[in-house]
N, C-alpha and C positions, 0 to 999 in steps of 0.2 A: 151497804149495799143491806138495808134489814130485809124483817121476810116478810112473808106477803100470805094471810088468811084470807082464803077464797069468801068466807065465810065473811070478812069485813065489809065487804064490794059485793057481797049477793046482788044488791038494787043496779047492781052497773055491768052487772052480766050475770047470760044469758045457760041456760043450761043445753049439754046440744046433745050428751052422753055420759049412759054412767054403768063402769063392770063391775064396780065395789074399788076394786086397788085401780082401773082411771076413769079420769074425767075430760070430757071436751066441754067447754067455753067457748057464748061467739061476746064478744067486749061492747055491748050495746049504747056506752057513753064515751066517747073518743076517751077513756079511760091513758095514762100513762104506763111502760113499761117502772116496772120498780127497778127495773136493770140500768138502762137507759133515759126512760124519759116520756122515747116515744113512741106513740099509740101506734099500740096492735089490737090486732083485729081477733084469733082466737086465741087462745091459752091451753095449755094441756094438759093433765096435774097426772102424778103415777106414785102408789107408793109400793109403787116392783124398782128392785134392783138395775132390772135390764127392763126392756121394752123395745117393739118393734113399730114402726111406726109405718101406716098400710099406704103405698104406692098412693099417693098423686099427682105427679106429675110424669112418670114411667121409674121417678126415684123411691128406692124404701132409706127410712130412714130408725138404725138403730141405736138405741140414749143404755147408757152403764150411767152408772150413779158409787161411785164404793164409799168411805170416811174422807179421800182426800180428793177428787175429782169428779167431775160427770163427765161422760162422753159420748158425745155424736161423731156417729161413722153415718157420711153417705152407699147407697151403693149402687 
């Protein structure tokens, strides 16, 4: 897996939100995920070490990343 730069794919994505530290994008062109190659619908980008995702289906998610791993917690 290689890195992913949103700006390299700007023409395929629509920015929905940007807080400065986090941003949310919609996949307008059916682009494949750089991890699994399946088409994704939304892309969340964070530069924060810890992020809480708002509830959308009754569940809340928290993401924690450090130098060694990324941890996703479902509440």
